[in-house]
C-alpha positions, 0 to 999 in steps of 0.5 A: 218456469219459476219457483219460490215459497211465500210464508205469511207469519200473522201479526194479529189474530187470524180473521178468516171468514168462512162466506156464510153469513154473519149479522149481528143480532141474528147470528150471536157467535162468530168464529175464525177459521184457518184461512183459504187459499183465496185468502192467500191468493189476495195477498201473494198477489199484493205481495208481489205486483203481479198474480203468479200463474199458480198457487198451492196452498195455504200450508201450515209451516214452521219457519223454523230453524229448521224450516218444516211444513205441518200437514193436517194428521190423514182422515184414516187415523183416530182417534179414540176417545178414552184411551187416546189411543190412534189406529187407522181404518183400512179398506182390507180391514175388514170385521170378520166376527160380523158378516152383517157388517162385512156385507153392508151395500153402500148406496154409492155402490157403482159410483164410478159410471165409467169404469162400470160397478164397484163395490165400494169398502167401508172402512170399519171402526170407531175414533175421533179425527185426529185434528192434528198437524204431522211435519213432512217426515211423518206424513212421508212415511205413511204416504210410503205405506209405514203409519207408525210413526203418525200412530205414535205420534198422535197416540196420547195428544202428541206434540203435533196437536191442534190446541198446541199450535193455535189457541182461541180467543174470545171478544165481545162485539158491538154491531154499529150501522152500515155506512151511511148519511144518515147513521154514519158508524155508529152502535146499533143499542142491543146487538152485543156479539161474540166474535173467536178469534184463534191466535198462534200461542205467543212461543211460537208466534216468531216461528209460526206461519202459513206457507206457500208455493207460487209458481211464475212464468217467468221469473219472480219478482222481487218482493214490494214489501215486507207486511201485508194486508192478510183477513179481515179487518184489516190485519196484516202478516209479516212475510218471508220469500224464499225464491229458488231463482237467486238470492233476495237478502236485502230486499224487502220480505227477503230470506237468506240462504238456500233457494228452497228450506220447504219441501212436500214428500216425495211421491210412491217409489213402486205403485205397480200392485195399481192401488194408490192412495189420494190425500188432500193437503188444500180443501177441493172442490170438485165437480163431482162433488165429494169426488176427486175426478178420476183418470180411466182404469181407476176404481174408488175402493174407500174413502175418509172424507170431512167437512164439509167446509164452506168456502167463498170470495166475491169471485165465487159463490158460496161452495161446499169444500171436501177438507184438507185431510182426506183420503182416497182409496183408488185401485187401477187396473194396470201400474203403469196407469198408476204410474201415470197418476202418481206423475201426473198430480203429486204434489199438484193440484186436481182439477177444480169445479172451477180452473182458478180455484185450481190455479189458486191452491184448492185441491191440493194432494200429495199421493202414496200406497195402501 
């Protein structure tokens, strides 16, 4: 198995749709989203001229130097709308002063029919999702059980917040007739619409992109170009490839230097107490809706889930995905069972509703402690 990191840096605004129908005149506003794994998968296949065995991502990345990944803030970290202070919602923090809240019965209690009944804990507290990004160092310490750096970064609108990485740009458009022998592509009178795009700010256009870890069963093929189509309306992206096979400087898309300058946080060193935190780095389409697949001996204690996000492609119908940044608090019956889960799934993609979704990059997860 050979591995490479591929970074796609958009040369224009981001033009990615979420799969829901849009028709000017019926819907007056269209919004661009972050690229889904289905979008990056097509670009990577065109880049190498071959389909990889697996793709992990895309993840927001700063190509530096130094290069670093930027990951969505965990959903259990919320920000107070008034003070701007960040706090963490935790299953152990039950509101002792309010027995009525502590004794709430959830309609999802006992949802894990395989491992027996269990009470879901409802993380208590007010605040809004951070809507921000953390570097791998801060997220790694959070996964290791120390969220102090993440809370400090996100409090008061820290430097990792989304508006500093992306800006919104609106453009007015006029609908056109569908291509035909009679009407051609002429304008439809009166059918104006507003399209909202995302763009990296000028200061970051040369640094920010979307990174995927790509695996091939054989040697990583040489990139065929240094620019690929990425998104709708013929938008393009500049490509950087870091391969673990060899130095590809001088080849199209090549970059000299070390083989893999990007990395994800390490797994937790000790989960002997059976407590495992499951964090989604990319959207996931689980067979059980918002519920991830659990090994025998695991019970879901609590969850902080954002979304759902609509995703679609030519190969798949519209589906609803659990958003990146969602967090699950798992309790295993034994420490060895927890360790096996961490070894199996850390830094890889969880099983999805369709195997193709898994290999293209949906459900990339990291594990930690809680």
